[in-house]
Every structure is written in structure tokens, then in C-alpha cells.
VEXPADREN-930861 format. One line per field, with one value per residue (C-alpha): x, y, z; residue number from 1. Coordinates in steps of 0.02 Angstrom, whole numbers. Example, Ala and Ser with C-alpha at 12.3 -4.5 7.8 and 13.67 -1.06 7.14 Angstrom:
// residues 2
u = 615	684 .
v = -225	-53 .
w = 390	357 .
resi = 1	2 .
//
This chain:
// residues 595
u = -162	-300	-291	-324	-363	-388	-489	-433	-479	-391	-408	-313	-193	-181	-138	8	41	107	158	283	161	223	195	8	-34	35	-36	-202	-304	-283	-444	-461	-662	-649	-576	-602	-536	-533	-466	-569	-676	-677	-735	-775	-806	-854	-752	-595	-672	-826	-689	-630	-470	-428	-451	-270	-193	-53	-104	5	-59	-66	-85	-55	50	92	204	35	-92	41	82	-121	-126	-3	-75	-249	-148	-61	-236	-328	-432	-332	-308	-123	-138	-216	-27	-11	139	230	152	168	158	71	127	314	272	185	358	447	311	371	211	145	121	-59	-161	-285	-131	-69	-251	-246	-85	-69	-263	-327	-467	-519	-554	-662	-564	-700	-740	-593	-681	-803	-713	-600	-603	-750	-762	-825	-1007	-986	-976	-1147	-1248	-1219	-1283	-1092	-1039	-1139	-1027	-880	-896	-895	-729	-640	-714	-657	-476	-460	-503	-388	-232	-284	-324	-159	-49	-150	-103	54	146	231	343	386	543	558	722	635	505	640	723	538	507	699	683	505	549	714	600	493	634	727	896	935	954	1049	900	953	1130	979	869	1024	1044	878	886	1068	1003	840	965	1058	911	837	1019	1032	853	900	1024	899	824	656	626	606	423	368	409	465	658	640	522	547	458	555	711	698	631	790	898	822	848	1049	1037	1097	1032	951	957	805	845	929	981	1138	1176	1102	1275	1187	1145	1327	1401	1268	1316	1497	1477	1394	1404	1532	1450	1274	1283	1109	1131	1235	1120	979	1083	1125	949	895	1016	993	816	841	958	851	700	796	866	702	619	736	743	544	522	621	514	514	619	758	749	670	591	622	538	621	516	578	602	568	691	644	807	731	866	768	697	641	582	550	568	434	498	314	263	424	443	634	758	872	955	1051	1095	1242	1437	1490	1419	1348	1297	1402	1276	1326	1164	1256	1314	1144	1111	1207	1213	1165	1296	1373	1330	1407	1368	1471	1465	1520	1497	1559	1700	1688	1550	1480	1628	1713	1529	1548	1721	1660	1519	1612	1755	1888	2003	2170	2087	2018	2195	2266	2120	2171	2351	2333	2202	2114	2007	2041	2230	2221	2141	2273	2417	2310	2285	2472	2440	2547	2633	2674	2595	2494	2403	2273	2409	2544	2424	2235	2180	2236	2142	2013	2024	2025	1881	1761	1799	1790	1625	1535	1589	1553	1366	1433	1421	1485	1596	1453	1381	1556	1586	1423	1433	1637	1577	1439	1469	1660	1700	1812	1830	1828	1836	1748	1930	1992	1821	1826	2024	1934	1798	1910	2039	1904	1825	2002	2064	1908	1843	1729	1633	1590	1566	1418	1356	1302	1243	1124	1074	1068	964	836	816	788	641	583	584	499	382	421	302	449	631	703	876	925	1037	1208	1089	953	843	759	742	590	571	383	322	483	470	546	474	556	615	565	709	619	758	701	745	703	583	474	405	512	365	201	83	216	303	401	579	712	805	1020	1146	1234	1087	1020	1202	1204	1024	1105	1243	1141	1030	1157	1247	1079	1052	1240	1178	1011	1107	1230	1083	979	1134	1200	1026	1003	1173	1131	1183	1043	1033	956	997	1065	1095	1134	1316	1314	1245	1251	1247	1209	1301	1384	1539	1606	1583	1616	1777	1745	1543	1626	1721	1601	1492	1626	1637	1456	1437	1571	1527	1339	1333	1385	1314	1432	1568	1749	1710	1821	1690	1782	1712	1772	1704	1726	1660	1605	1471	1383	1347	1458	1517 .
v = 9194	9060	8922	8762	8588	8409	8265	8080	7918	7839	7689	7579	7491	7634	7799	7929	7881	7724	7773	7900	8040	8001	7811	7854	7990	7875	7699	7633	7663	7861	7952	8140	8153	8352	8514	8661	8834	9003	9183	9348	9320	9128	9004	8843	8643	8507	8362	8420	8392	8530	8660	8809	8778	8917	9033	8969	9027	9148	9137	9083	8928	8895	8712	8691	8525	8568	8415	8321	8446	8502	8319	8276	8413	8365	8192	8283	8351	8189	8104	8248	8294	8464	8562	8563	8740	8779	8819	8893	9027	8940	8859	8927	8777	8850	8682	8740	8928	8849	8782	8919	8997	8883	8775	8593	8592	8506	8632	8600	8639	8787	8865	8864	8924	9052	9108	9072	8967	8788	8687	8498	8366	8224	8228	8136	7979	7992	7989	7825	7685	7762	7785	7980	7871	7773	7946	7997	7836	7882	8052	8118	8233	8410	8387	8332	8485	8593	8525	8528	8703	8770	8693	8790	8964	8912	8908	9064	9148	9087	9153	9336	9319	9260	9277	9426	9337	9204	9262	9270	9184	9052	9024	9004	8857	8778	8761	8709	8565	8524	8518	8420	8297	8270	8284	8125	8036	7905	7755	7587	7484	7330	7345	7383	7235	7114	7189	7173	6991	6961	7033	6937	6778	6823	6867	6699	6640	6695	6683	6483	6513	6592	6427	6471	6515	6307	6306	6479	6606	6764	6790	6957	6917	6953	6819	6690	6761	6778	6619	6558	6649	6571	6400	6456	6525	6711	6882	6984	7192	7294	7350	7271	7451	7458	7601	7530	7532	7366	7291	7312	7229	7095	7051	7054	6944	6807	6808	6695	6565	6579	6622	6665	6808	6873	6801	6924	7069	7053	7009	7174	7246	7180	7181	7380	7384	7275	7373	7534	7446	7362	7522	7594	7445	7440	7640	7651	7756	7720	7850	7785	7919	7885	8029	8107	8153	8277	8414	8582	8655	8481	8510	8650	8731	8733	8578	8471	8301	8140	7958	7863	7691	7613	7609	7528	7602	7683	7783	7804	7923	7996	8087	7957	7838	7729	7801	7627	7461	7332	7158	7186	7322	7483	7596	7751	7670	7627	7801	7800	7942	7896	7872	8040	8123	8137	8192	8309	8305	8458	8476	8608	8558	8566	8703	8678	8702	8828	8933	8880	8960	9116	9149	9139	9248	9135	9229	9186	8964	9021	9088	8944	8854	8941	8886	8713	8705	8587	8622	8436	8465	8627	8569	8424	8568	8694	8548	8496	8324	8346	8437	8395	8456	8302	8208	8115	8032	8011	7956	7907	7866	8023	8124	8018	8085	8266	8229	8142	8276	8425	8390	8309	8396	8586	8546	8484	8330	8227	8082	7970	8014	8067	7860	7833	7924	7860	7712	7704	7847	7837	7640	7718	7609	7727	7685	7815	7893	7922	7992	8109	8168	8220	8330	8416	8437	8513	8620	8692	8735	8803	8931	9061	8914	8843	9044	9023	8880	8985	9122	9029	8958	9109	9175	9022	9045	9239	9213	9062	9150	9305	9235	9285	9232	9172	9138	9197	9166	9278	9179	9300	9253	9367	9225	9192	9047	9071	8937	8967	8999	8968	8892	8795	8633	8484	8336	8141	8149	8309	8430	8607	8643	8755	8691	8778	8739	8742	8708	8756	8606	8471	8447	8543	8529	8540	8700	8707	8791	8655	8625	8795	8830	8663	8752	8912	8842	8702	8834	8932	8807	8781	8933	8944	8788	8874	9015	8916	8820	8945	9042	8865	8844	9029	9013	8843	8719	8555	8510	8341	8321	8405	8338	8454	8515	8453	8476	8359	8405	8298	8361	8305	8228	8351	8508	8432	8508	8686	8664	8585	8727	8857	8748	8775	8940	8988	8889	8972	9148	9191	9203	9381	9397	9275	9411	9316	9150	9055	8952	8808	8672	8483	8413	8242	8195	8028	7905	7852	7940	7915	8022 .
w = 6437	6476	6623	6554	6658	6592	6681	6617	6659	6785	6893	7028	6912	6784	6868	6875	7065	7010	6810	6749	6652	6470	6507	6552	6447	6303	6360	6261	6395	6401	6386	6398	6438	6505	6477	6580	6524	6613	6623	6627	6454	6449	6565	6480	6517	6412	6292	6208	6035	6070	6125	6022	5996	5924	6083	6144	5997	6024	6200	6356	6426	6637	6701	6884	6821	6636	6641	6630	6539	6409	6369	6371	6244	6125	6133	6073	5958	5893	5912	5794	5915	5926	5761	5744	5691	5881	5936	6110	6137	6285	6463	6626	6777	6936	7020	6989	7034	7213	7236	7229	7350	7458	7487	7444	7272	7252	7194	7346	7452	7354	7362	7542	7570	7456	7431	7586	7524	7551	7408	7420	7325	7354	7183	7135	7214	7120	6959	7009	6891	6801	6608	6558	6511	6684	6768	6667	6709	6883	6882	6925	6784	6817	6973	6876	6760	6914	6999	6812	6798	6995	6965	6807	6883	7042	6921	6842	7020	7067	6951	6943	7136	7152	6973	7009	7147	7025	6924	6745	6762	6870	6754	6599	6708	6728	6573	6507	6631	6568	6403	6404	6484	6363	6232	6355	6326	6194	6263	6180	6193	6149	6281	6397	6351	6359	6535	6599	6552	6624	6798	6801	6789	6942	7022	6996	7040	7217	7252	7248	7383	7516	7590	7623	7436	7419	7501	7405	7529	7473	7472	7558	7690	7834	7956	7837	7885	8077	8068	7999	8110	8256	8173	8163	8327	8264	8308	8177	8165	8168	7982	7840	7751	7671	7749	7924	8027	8143	7963	7907	8033	8038	7845	7907	8060	7977	7798	7792	7893	7805	7640	7644	7734	7612	7479	7561	7555	7381	7321	7398	7289	7146	7150	7176	7014	6924	6935	6870	6729	6680	6696	6553	6448	6458	6421	6278	6147	5954	5937	6056	6176	6369	6439	6617	6743	6861	6974	6977	7155	7211	7398	7481	7440	7256	7197	7089	7131	7030	7035	7189	7241	7146	6948	6908	6723	6687	6840	6840	6954	6857	6969	7089	6966	7060	7003	6949	6883	6989	6959	6794	6732	6728	6716	6663	6494	6461	6398	6220	6114	5931	5786	5771	5916	6092	6276	6364	6542	6626	6825	6931	7032	7236	7214	7388	7480	7380	7389	7584	7612	7474	7597	7778	7686	7724	7582	7655	7623	7443	7387	7443	7337	7181	7200	7228	7104	7207	7378	7448	7423	7489	7637	7673	7684	7801	7931	7902	7807	7663	7573	7403	7238	7194	7337	7246	7153	7303	7418	7369	7544	7605	7455	7525	7672	7655	7519	7661	7781	7666	7596	7757	7891	7814	7890	8074	8065	8194	8215	8200	8040	7961	8025	7907	7765	7751	7736	7640	7514	7499	7563	7667	7854	8005	8175	8315	8346	8200	8168	8319	8269	8097	8151	8262	8140	8031	8145	8214	8041	7994	8117	8020	7965	8125	8178	8010	8094	8234	8192	8099	8251	8351	8222	8212	8398	8395	8263	8365	8546	8474	8378	8200	8074	7996	7995	7823	7738	7616	7481	7383	7225	7318	7315	7519	7608	7734	7871	7922	8122	8180	8364	8508	8544	8662	8556	8618	8747	8815	8754	8668	8501	8362	8230	8081	7921	7777	7649	7709	7716	7747	7891	8021	8035	8155	8133	8175	8126	8019	7939	7882	7817	7714	7672	7604	7533	7435	7353	7310	7217	7140	7084	6999	6897	6860	6777	6714	6606	6557	6502	6404	6303	6270	6165	6091	6207	6179	6383	6397	6613	6753	6907	7070	7001	6821	6637	6509	6327	6158	6031	5857	5887	5779	5872	6048	6082	6064	6142	6277	6294	6297	6411	6547	6503	6511	6704	6778	6745	6710	6904	6930	7100	7163	7164	7148	7214	7116	7031	6914	6806	6688	6569	6504	6312	6317	6203	6346	6507	6637	6803 .
resi = 1	2	3	4	5	6	7	8	9	10	11	12	13	14	15	16	17	18	19	20	21	22	23	24	25	26	27	28	29	30	31	32	33	34	35	36	37	38	39	40	41	42	43	44	45	46	47	48	49	50	51	52	53	54	55	56	57	58	59	60	61	62	63	64	65	66	67	68	69	70	71	72	73	74	75	76	77	78	79	80	81	82	83	84	85	86	87	88	89	90	91	92	93	94	95	96	97	98	99	100	101	102	103	104	105	106	107	108	109	110	111	112	113	114	115	116	117	118	119	120	121	122	123	124	125	126	127	128	129	130	131	132	133	134	135	136	137	138	139	140	141	142	143	144	145	146	147	148	149	150	151	152	153	154	155	156	157	158	159	160	161	162	163	164	165	166	167	168	169	170	171	172	173	174	175	176	177	178	179	180	181	182	183	184	185	186	187	188	189	190	191	192	193	194	195	196	197	198	199	200	201	202	203	204	205	206	207	208	209	210	211	212	213	214	215	216	217	218	219	220	221	222	223	224	225	226	227	228	229	230	231	232	233	234	235	236	237	238	239	240	241	242	243	244	245	246	247	248	249	250	251	252	253	254	255	256	257	258	259	260	261	262	263	264	265	266	267	268	269	270	271	272	273	274	275	276	277	278	279	280	281	282	283	284	285	286	287	288	289	290	291	292	293	294	295	296	297	298	299	300	301	302	303	304	305	306	307	308	309	310	311	312	313	314	315	316	317	318	319	320	321	322	323	324	325	326	327	328	329	330	331	332	333	334	335	336	337	338	339	340	341	342	343	344	345	346	347	348	349	350	351	352	353	354	355	356	357	358	359	360	361	362	363	364	365	366	367	368	369	370	371	372	373	374	375	376	377	378	379	380	381	382	383	384	385	386	387	388	389	390	391	392	393	394	395	396	397	398	399	400	401	402	403	404	405	406	407	408	409	410	411	412	413	414	415	416	417	418	419	420	421	422	423	424	425	426	427	428	429	430	431	432	433	434	435	436	437	438	439	440	441	442	443	444	445	446	447	448	449	450	451	452	453	454	455	456	457	458	459	460	461	462	463	464	465	466	467	468	469	470	471	472	473	474	475	476	477	478	479	480	481	482	483	484	485	486	487	488	489	490	491	492	493	494	495	496	497	498	499	500	501	502	503	504	505	506	507	508	509	510	511	512	513	514	515	516	517	518	519	520	521	522	523	524	525	526	527	528	529	530	531	532	533	534	535	536	537	538	539	540	541	542	543	544	545	546	547	548	549	550	551	552	553	554	555	556	557	558	559	560	561	562	563	564	565	566	567	568	569	570	571	572	573	574	575	576	577	578	579	580	581	582	583	584	585	586	587	588	589	590	591	592	593	594	595 .
//
């Protein structure tokens, strides 16, 4: 093995903080002026053109962010700086390893939490906005060399100390995610550009209907909005978030009489949608693919995360695309298979609800689910709402009510949160009395789940009161969710609550039974998906995306039917540790990506 680390030019305008890794590395400003390498026999730092690249032949390379360093090495090969025949055996990412070991991903925090030593990163400030020549002129290159070499050393030390604690299946999954991101997904570039243009025109039209834009003020200026509201004599909520109940009510109360109120709402939504569509349109590569940026273990349950609100430079979150068209543009359908190919979109059916029932040992309910073939219909019968054979067709509204009950109430949600989720996620109108009734019905029908929340609650409180260094939740897969330094603290209302650090180096969180239950079940579902993807790719399936409970494959149209059946089989049979939990998966075959 050999640890490697690259230093590259970065500025306030040209940086990974505002650009995707791919757009950064393939930008015309790209300049990798330093590489450092470290193992027991090699400690080297200097310009990449001066390094003996034969040293990497057949080696597994370590880096603390392979998504970056691996792509830099690829780019240097394309530029002829690294010889084409100097090929590594593979990569391992110590940032991903750090995430698995439940510490913040940065090298500085990983070294602190896993090795117990501090790293001074102040040298980076001397590198900002400076070319290699300017760093030399400033007399800082010797310091940069030392800094870069220490990065490679720290990466090496991290793996030597902690690599044994990062299982092989997790290493494989880390590499699969990264390589699929580099391959990207096919996009209809012409359709994407046309969609972006249409949305820009609609945005302009909406902007013209907002009064204060006539004098040059920004459409979303909070100050201008409040001034206009004072003129009209209407109140303004503290937040205009589309999920804030006060904002939702404000738009409903005043939108019809004051068209600019709805224009502000639509401008916010359209502007966000346009940013995503434009990121895709601008980020399509010459081969017709769009590179993705998905983070292994981005959440403390080890589910993936991606993107950010900032889509500058091609940043884009493929994990939360809208389920349907907005303002006439379906973002998902911009991802289109090339001629002769198609997508297989296969997702686990009600996986969290089934795992929760299995985890608490509710065999009677699971048997009803097997009989009905659908957990939502089974629940509707359990609580006496329905007695037929096809709830979804017979009563779509009741089916939706059963669905939101099962998906939302299994983690101890109360009536207020249920109302919010029902309206904003499922488009259901629900008053407080109806929400309370649904909560009561669910808890009465699921005593084992309620008991499971309290088991978690009692165990966490025990850890906190006994000053345990950690609180641990062992998953069915054998993986352990660890919460660090559990303790009792008072909240802003003076009430005592249990808190702990789910990830070392970040912020402590409140722990309660429903949340711990949710963490446990979502982490278990994530491990099922991991196993399914590994099995699928080992069997030759080309997975281009996984999204929480879904795998997406790109394959020849002529093979799609057989491959879809095989993908489904692998997804539901590759986690033997899940015992008799009745997993199922459903697939669609489509030339475009859809939900």
C-alpha cells in the first residue's frame, strides 16, 4: 500500500466548496503542483512530474478523499504527467473509513478522534489564491511541502491503526459508489438545455409580477417583502419555507387577493428547480453523461448523502429529485438512456415498515402482510378501516391515510408532525383531531413497536445516568450504531433529556426512543441495500445509482426483462442475516429515470 495526497490550485472562485469534484478537476484552471507519498519505505513530496510513478504499480493506494485524489490522478494520466502504464491495483478512502468509524470525515478531525493527535491546518490559508510560483515567491513552499507530507503520513497512519475495523464489504461498497459517480448517468443534453431555457423564461415572467422588482430590488428580498406587506396591511410569517405551517397558511390566506404573495412562493420554488435543471444541463460531459457526487456514509446511520443547496459549478443532489414534474419540467426524465439501452429502477417495497415489524417480532402482523401482499392494506384491515381485497383501487384516499400512518408513526411521531408530513409530503389535508385519532389508532394497533421505543429510551437513559463512554445499538446485520458520551442535559424549557454525539467532532443530539428506533431501522435498511448492490454488481449488473431503497441499472433493452428479474432476486436474497423478514422489491423498465 501507498498513501498519496495531492495539492492543487484553489481560489475563492475556483474551489471544491462551490464546485463539484469533477467540474473542479476538469476546469481549465486545474493545476496539481504537489504530490506526497508515504509508506514504510517511501516518504516523498514534490511536483507530480518529478515523482517515480512506477512506485504505484500494483499498489493499493490510500487517500483521505479518493473522490478527489483518485480523479486528480486520472486527470494527470490524461495530461501525460503520469505514465499510462503506471496503474494502481485499486483505492481505499480513509475519509470513508472515518465515516464508518463514526467520526467527522475531515483529515484533521479523523486524526484527532482516531489517532489522538492534533493537526495544524493553518498552512492552507497560505495556499489560497496562490499559484505554485506565488507560493515559492512568498517563501512558503517548504512549509507547504511539510504540510503535504504530513497529510500523506496521517492517511497512512489512519489506515494502519484503524483499517482492521473497516469491514471488507464496506470497502467494496465505498469503491462501488465512487466509481459509479465517476461513470455518471446518461442525460438528454438537448432536452436539459431546452428545459433550463423554459424555466428561465417562466422565472422572468414571475419576477415581473413581484412589485418591488420594478425598482431593481431582488425578488426574494425580505426587506422589500415586508415593506410591501405593510403597504397592503397584511402580516408576514417569520419564515416562508414551503414546509412551515405558518407560511403555508399565509399563502393560502392572502394568495388569492394579493397575486404577488403567490408569485413569491412560486419564484422560490421555481428558482430552486431551475438551479437543479441548469446544473444538469451545464454539467453534461462530451460523452453524454453527468457525473454524480454521492457521499458514502454521509449520515450517521451510514446512509449516503449528496449535493447541497448550492448547485454552483455542477453540484447536484441526485438523492432528492422531485417525484413529479414542477413547472412543466420533470427533472428525473432528463436522465435518459442512450439508444438501445434502458433503465431498470428496482426498489424495496415498504422496506422500513417491514423491517420494523420484523425487528419487534410482530409475526401476526407480518403474516397478514404476506397474505395481503401490501403492508398498508394489511394495516387498514388491522385497524378495521377496510375489508376488501384492493384498497389502493377501491379507496385511494384511505390507502394514502394508511400509508402515511405506517411510514410516519412507526418512529413515535406526534399529531403535529404527522399533520405537517401529511400535507407537505403526501398532499393530504388533515386537522389536529384527525391526526390525533391516527396516532392513537396506530399505537393501539402496534404495542410491540411502542414497547420497542421505550426499550430504546430506557437503555439510552441508563447509559447516560451511568456515565457510559458510549451507548451502542447492535443492528441485525451485526454493525453497531455508537453514540458517544451519553449524558443528561436540560433543554431550553428546563426539562431533562438524554444527549450524545452520533458522530465525533460534530454536534450532540437529543436521544429518545422513537429516534433511536428510526436510526436502527434506517441503518438496517441501508445494510440491506449495501448487500443487494454488492451482489448485483458482482453478478454483472451495472448500477448507476442507489437511492436509499432503490437501485438503478443501465442495460441493453434486449436484456432488460431478464436482468430486472435477476436484480430483484439479488436485492431480496443477499442479506441472509435478515432471516424470515418478508422483503420484496418492485421494478420498472423505462428509457428515462422515474419514480
